[in-house]
All heavy atoms as a GROMACS GRO file, in nm:
protein
  282
    1PRO      N    1   0.084  -0.120   0.000
    1PRO     CA    2   0.000   0.000   0.000
    1PRO      C    3   0.087   0.125   0.000
    1PRO      O    4   0.197   0.123   0.054
    1PRO     CB    5  -0.082  -0.011   0.128
    1PRO     CG    6  -0.009  -0.109   0.214
    1PRO     CD    7   0.070  -0.197   0.121
    2PRO      N    8   0.038   0.233  -0.057
    2PRO     CA    9   0.115   0.357  -0.060
    2PRO      C   10   0.143   0.408   0.081
    2PRO      O   11   0.061   0.392   0.171
    2PRO     CB   12   0.026   0.454  -0.135
    2PRO     CG   13  -0.074   0.372  -0.206
    2PRO     CD   14  -0.087   0.245  -0.128
    3GLY      N   15   0.256   0.472   0.095
    3GLY     CA   16   0.293   0.534   0.221
    3GLY      C   17   0.235   0.675   0.229
    3GLY      O   18   0.155   0.716   0.145
    4PRO      N   19   0.275   0.750   0.329
    4PRO     CA   20   0.227   0.888   0.343
    4PRO      C   21   0.259   0.970   0.220
    4PRO      O   22   0.365   0.957   0.162
    4PRO     CB   23   0.303   0.941   0.464
    4PRO     CG   24   0.370   0.825   0.527
    4PRO     CD   25   0.372   0.714   0.428
    5GLY      N   26   0.168   1.053   0.176
    5GLY     CA   27   0.191   1.135   0.058
    5GLY      C   28   0.176   1.060  -0.072
    5GLY      O   29   0.208   1.111  -0.178
    6GLY      N   30   0.132   0.934  -0.068
    6GLY     CA   31   0.111   0.857  -0.188
    6GLY      C   32   0.234   0.788  -0.242
    6GLY      O   33   0.231   0.730  -0.348
    7GLY      N   34   0.345   0.798  -0.170
    7GLY     CA   35   0.469   0.734  -0.215
    7GLY      C   36   0.465   0.584  -0.196
    7GLY      O   37   0.374   0.531  -0.133
    8PRO      N   38   0.563   0.514  -0.251
    8PRO     CA   39   0.565   0.369  -0.237
    8PRO      C   40   0.597   0.323  -0.096
    8PRO      O   41   0.661   0.394  -0.021
    8PRO     CB   42   0.675   0.327  -0.334
    8PRO     CG   43   0.762   0.446  -0.346
    8PRO     CD   44   0.673   0.566  -0.326
    9GLY      N   45   0.552   0.205  -0.063
    9GLY     CA   46   0.589   0.144   0.064
    9GLY      C   47   0.494   0.178   0.178
    9GLY      O   48   0.413   0.268   0.168
   10PRO      N   49   0.504   0.101   0.284
   10PRO     CA   50   0.419   0.125   0.401
   10PRO      C   51   0.462   0.250   0.478
   10PRO      O   52   0.573   0.298   0.462
   10PRO     CB   53   0.442   0.000   0.486
   10PRO     CG   54   0.579  -0.046   0.448
   10PRO     CD   55   0.595  -0.011   0.302
   11ALA      N   56   0.371   0.300   0.559
   11ALA     CA   57   0.403   0.416   0.644
   11ALA      C   58   0.522   0.381   0.731
   11ALA      O   59   0.538   0.269   0.776
   11ALA     CB   60   0.282   0.450   0.729
   12GLY      N   61   0.609   0.477   0.752
   12GLY     CA   62   0.725   0.453   0.835
   12GLY      C   63   0.851   0.420   0.757
   12GLY      O   64   0.955   0.398   0.816
   13ASP      N   65   0.844   0.416   0.622
   13ASP     CA   66   0.964   0.395   0.543
   13ASP      C   67   1.063   0.508   0.572
   13ASP      O   68   1.024   0.621   0.597
   13ASP     CB   69   0.933   0.395   0.394
   13ASP     CG   70   0.886   0.260   0.344
   13ASP    OD1   71   0.877   0.167   0.425
   13ASP    OD2   72   0.858   0.248   0.224
   14VAL      N   73   1.190   0.476   0.563
   14VAL     CA   74   1.295   0.574   0.586
   14VAL      C   75   1.374   0.591   0.456
   14VAL      O   76   1.410   0.493   0.392
   14VAL     CB   77   1.390   0.529   0.699
   14VAL    CG1   78   1.506   0.625   0.716
   14VAL    CG2   79   1.312   0.513   0.829
   15VAL      N   80   1.400   0.716   0.419
   15VAL     CA   81   1.480   0.746   0.301
   15VAL      C   82   1.603   0.821   0.348
   15VAL      O   83   1.592   0.919   0.422
   15VAL     CB   84   1.401   0.832   0.200
   15VAL    CG1   85   1.490   0.874   0.083
   15VAL    CG2   86   1.279   0.759   0.151
   16VAL      N   87   1.720   0.775   0.306
   16VAL     CA   88   1.845   0.842   0.339
   16VAL      C   89   1.898   0.905   0.211
   16VAL      O   90   1.911   0.837   0.110
   16VAL     CB   91   1.948   0.744   0.398
   16VAL    CG1   92   2.080   0.813   0.424
   16VAL    CG2   93   1.893   0.680   0.524
   17LEU      N   94   1.925   1.032   0.216
   17LEU     CA   95   1.970   1.106   0.098
   17LEU      C   96   2.110   1.158   0.122
   17LEU      O   97   2.137   1.219   0.226
   17LEU     CB   98   1.874   1.222   0.072
   17LEU     CG   99   1.912   1.320  -0.038
   17LEU    CD1  100   1.902   1.250  -0.174
   17LEU    CD2  101   1.823   1.440  -0.034
   18VAL      N  102   2.198   1.135   0.025
   18VAL     CA  103   2.334   1.189   0.030
   18VAL      C  104   2.348   1.284  -0.087
   18VAL      O  105   2.319   1.248  -0.201
   18VAL     CB  106   2.439   1.077   0.021
   18VAL    CG1  107   2.579   1.134   0.022
   18VAL    CG2  108   2.421   0.979   0.136
   19SER      N  109   2.392   1.405  -0.058
   19SER     CA  110   2.403   1.506  -0.162
   19SER      C  111   2.526   1.593  -0.136
   19SER      O  112   2.572   1.604  -0.022
   19SER     CB  113   2.277   1.593  -0.161
   19SER     OG  114   2.285   1.693  -0.260
   20ARG      N  115   2.575   1.653  -0.242
   20ARG     CA  116   2.685   1.748  -0.227
   20ARG      C  117   2.636   1.870  -0.150
   20ARG      O  118   2.522   1.912  -0.167
   20ARG     CB  119   2.735   1.792  -0.365
   20ARG     CG  120   2.800   1.682  -0.444
   20ARG     CD  121   2.840   1.732  -0.582
   20ARG     NE  122   2.916   1.855  -0.574
   20ARG     CZ  123   3.046   1.865  -0.604
   20ARG    NH1  124   3.110   1.759  -0.646
   20ARG    NH2  125   3.108   1.979  -0.593
   21ARG      N  126   2.723   1.926  -0.072
   21ARG     CA  127   2.688   2.044   0.007
   21ARG      C  128   2.650   2.162  -0.083
   21ARG      O  129   2.562   2.242  -0.049
   21ARG     CB  130   2.804   2.083   0.097
   21ARG     CG  131   2.776   2.202   0.186
   21ARG     CD  132   2.897   2.243   0.265
   21ARG     NE  133   2.937   2.142   0.358
   21ARG     CZ  134   2.913   2.145   0.488
   21ARG    NH1  135   2.849   2.247   0.539
   21ARG    NH2  136   2.953   2.048   0.566
   22ASP      N  137   2.714   2.174  -0.198
   22ASP     CA  138   2.689   2.288  -0.286
   22ASP      C  139   2.579   2.261  -0.390
   22ASP      O  140   2.555   2.344  -0.477
   22ASP     CB  141   2.817   2.331  -0.356
   22ASP     CG  142   2.876   2.222  -0.446
   22ASP    OD1  143   2.830   2.106  -0.439
   22ASP    OD2  144   2.970   2.253  -0.520
   23ALA      N  145   2.511   2.147  -0.380
   23ALA     CA  146   2.403   2.117  -0.474
   23ALA      C  147   2.284   2.210  -0.449
   23ALA      O  148   2.246   2.232  -0.335
   23ALA     CB  149   2.358   1.972  -0.459
   24PRO      N  150   2.226   2.265  -0.556
   24PRO     CA  151   2.108   2.350  -0.537
   24PRO      C  152   1.991   2.268  -0.482
   24PRO      O  153   1.972   2.153  -0.521
   24PRO     CB  154   2.076   2.402  -0.676
   24PRO     CG  155   2.175   2.344  -0.769
   24PRO     CD  156   2.266   2.254  -0.695
   25LEU      N  157   1.916   2.329  -0.394
   25LEU     CA  158   1.805   2.258  -0.329
   25LEU      C  159   1.704   2.206  -0.430
   25LEU      O  160   1.654   2.094  -0.417
   25LEU     CB  161   1.735   2.349  -0.228
   25LEU     CG  162   1.625   2.285  -0.147
   25LEU    CD1  163   1.675   2.163  -0.070
   25LEU    CD2  164   1.562   2.386  -0.052
   26TRP      N  165   1.676   2.282  -0.536
   26TRP     CA  166   1.580   2.236  -0.636
   26TRP      C  167   1.626   2.106  -0.701
   26TRP      O  168   1.545   2.020  -0.732
   26TRP     CB  169   1.553   2.343  -0.742
   26TRP     CG  170   1.670   2.373  -0.831
   26TRP    CD1  171   1.765   2.470  -0.812
   26TRP    CD2  172   1.705   2.305  -0.952
   26TRP    NE1  173   1.858   2.465  -0.914
   26TRP    CE2  174   1.824   2.367  -1.002
   26TRP    CE3  175   1.650   2.199  -1.023
   26TRP    CZ2  176   1.886   2.324  -1.119
   26TRP    CZ3  177   1.712   2.157  -1.139
   26TRP    CH2  178   1.829   2.220  -1.186
   27ARG      N  179   1.758   2.091  -0.720
   27ARG     CA  180   1.812   1.971  -0.782
   27ARG      C  181   1.798   1.852  -0.687
   27ARG      O  182   1.765   1.741  -0.728
   27ARG     CB  183   1.958   1.993  -0.819
   27ARG     CG  184   2.024   1.870  -0.872
   27ARG     CD  185   1.959   1.820  -0.998
   27ARG     NE  186   2.033   1.871  -1.111
   27ARG     CZ  187   1.996   1.855  -1.237
   27ARG    NH1  188   1.887   1.789  -1.267
   27ARG    NH2  189   2.067   1.903  -1.334
   28VAL      N  190   1.823   1.874  -0.558
   28VAL     CA  191   1.810   1.769  -0.458
   28VAL      C  192   1.666   1.719  -0.453
   28VAL      O  193   1.640   1.599  -0.455
   28VAL     CB  194   1.857   1.818  -0.320
   28VAL    CG1  195   1.830   1.714  -0.213
   28VAL    CG2  196   2.005   1.857  -0.322
   29VAL      N  197   1.572   1.812  -0.452
   29VAL     CA  198   1.430   1.776  -0.449
   29VAL      C  199   1.391   1.701  -0.576
   29VAL      O  200   1.321   1.600  -0.571
   29VAL     CB  201   1.342   1.901  -0.429
   29VAL    CG1  202   1.194   1.867  -0.447
   29VAL    CG2  203   1.367   1.962  -0.293
   30GLN      N  204   1.441   1.746  -0.691
   30GLN     CA  205   1.410   1.681  -0.818
   30GLN      C  206   1.461   1.537  -0.819
   30GLN      O  207   1.389   1.445  -0.860
   30GLN     CB  208   1.476   1.759  -0.931
   30GLN     CG  209   1.444   1.707  -1.069
   30GLN     CD  210   1.512   1.789  -1.176
   30GLN    OE1  211   1.634   1.807  -1.174
   30GLN    NE2  212   1.434   1.841  -1.270
   31GLU      N  213   1.582   1.515  -0.773
   31GLU     CA  214   1.638   1.381  -0.769
   31GLU      C  215   1.561   1.292  -0.672
   31GLU      O  216   1.536   1.175  -0.699
   31GLU     CB  217   1.786   1.385  -0.730
   31GLU     CG  218   1.875   1.446  -0.835
   31GLU     CD  219   1.879   1.364  -0.963
   31GLU    OE1  220   1.870   1.240  -0.956
   31GLU    OE2  221   1.889   1.426  -1.071
   32LEU      N  222   1.523   1.347  -0.558
   32LEU     CA  223   1.446   1.271  -0.459
   32LEU      C  224   1.311   1.229  -0.516
   32LEU      O  225   1.269   1.114  -0.501
   32LEU     CB  226   1.428   1.353  -0.332
   32LEU     CG  227   1.356   1.286  -0.216
   32LEU    CD1  228   1.429   1.159  -0.173
   32LEU    CD2  229   1.344   1.382  -0.099
   33GLU      N  230   1.244   1.321  -0.584
   33GLU     CA  231   1.115   1.287  -0.645
   33GLU      C  232   1.131   1.179  -0.752
   33GLU      O  233   1.046   1.091  -0.764
   33GLU     CB  234   1.051   1.414  -0.706
   33GLU     CG  235   1.000   1.509  -0.602
   33GLU     CD  236   0.944   1.638  -0.662
   33GLU    OE1  237   0.980   1.672  -0.776
   33GLU    OE2  238   0.864   1.701  -0.592
   34THR      N  239   1.239   1.185  -0.827
   34THR     CA  240   1.265   1.083  -0.929
   34THR      C  241   1.283   0.946  -0.866
   34THR      O  242   1.224   0.847  -0.910
   34THR     CB  243   1.390   1.120  -1.012
   34THR    OG1  244   1.367   1.246  -1.075
   34THR    CG2  245   1.421   1.014  -1.115
   35VAL      N  246   1.360   0.941  -0.760
   35VAL     CA  247   1.386   0.812  -0.691
   35VAL      C  248   1.257   0.758  -0.630
   35VAL      O  249   1.233   0.637  -0.633
   35VAL     CB  250   1.495   0.830  -0.584
   35VAL    CG1  251   1.505   0.708  -0.494
   35VAL    CG2  252   1.629   0.859  -0.649
   36LEU      N  253   1.174   0.845  -0.577
   36LEU     CA  254   1.050   0.800  -0.514
   36LEU      C  255   0.940   0.773  -0.616
   36LEU      O  256   0.832   0.728  -0.579
   36LEU     CB  257   1.001   0.905  -0.412
   36LEU     CG  258   1.092   0.923  -0.290
   36LEU    CD1  259   1.038   1.034  -0.202
   36LEU    CD2  260   1.104   0.794  -0.212
   37GLY      N  261   0.965   0.801  -0.743
   37GLY     CA  262   0.867   0.771  -0.847
   37GLY      C  263   0.758   0.873  -0.858
   37GLY      O  264   0.650   0.844  -0.906
   38ARG      N  265   0.786   0.996  -0.820
   38ARG     CA  266   0.687   1.102  -0.834
   38ARG      C  267   0.721   1.187  -0.955
   38ARG      O  268   0.837   1.209  -0.983
   38ARG     CB  269   0.684   1.191  -0.710
   38ARG     CG  270   0.640   1.115  -0.588
   38ARG     CD  271   0.634   1.204  -0.469
   38ARG     NE  272   0.603   1.123  -0.351
   38ARG     CZ  273   0.619   1.163  -0.229
   38ARG    NH1  274   0.667   1.282  -0.204
   38ARG    NH2  275   0.587   1.085  -0.128
   39PRO      N  276   0.619   1.238  -1.025
   39PRO     CA  277   0.645   1.318  -1.146
   39PRO      C  278   0.709   1.453  -1.114
   39PRO      O  279   0.704   1.505  -1.011
   39PRO     CB  280   0.507   1.337  -1.207
   39PRO     CG  281   0.409   1.302  -1.103
   39PRO     CD  282   0.479   1.219  -1.002
   0.00000   0.00000   0.00000
């Protein structure tokens, strides 16, 4: 069943994100949405 926000997996899933310190926030969010399968 979808997790909170309609994402994959059950509620309580944990996502760990590693990013460069100088990466723009919009890029980090874009990559995270891609990994989670959101448009």
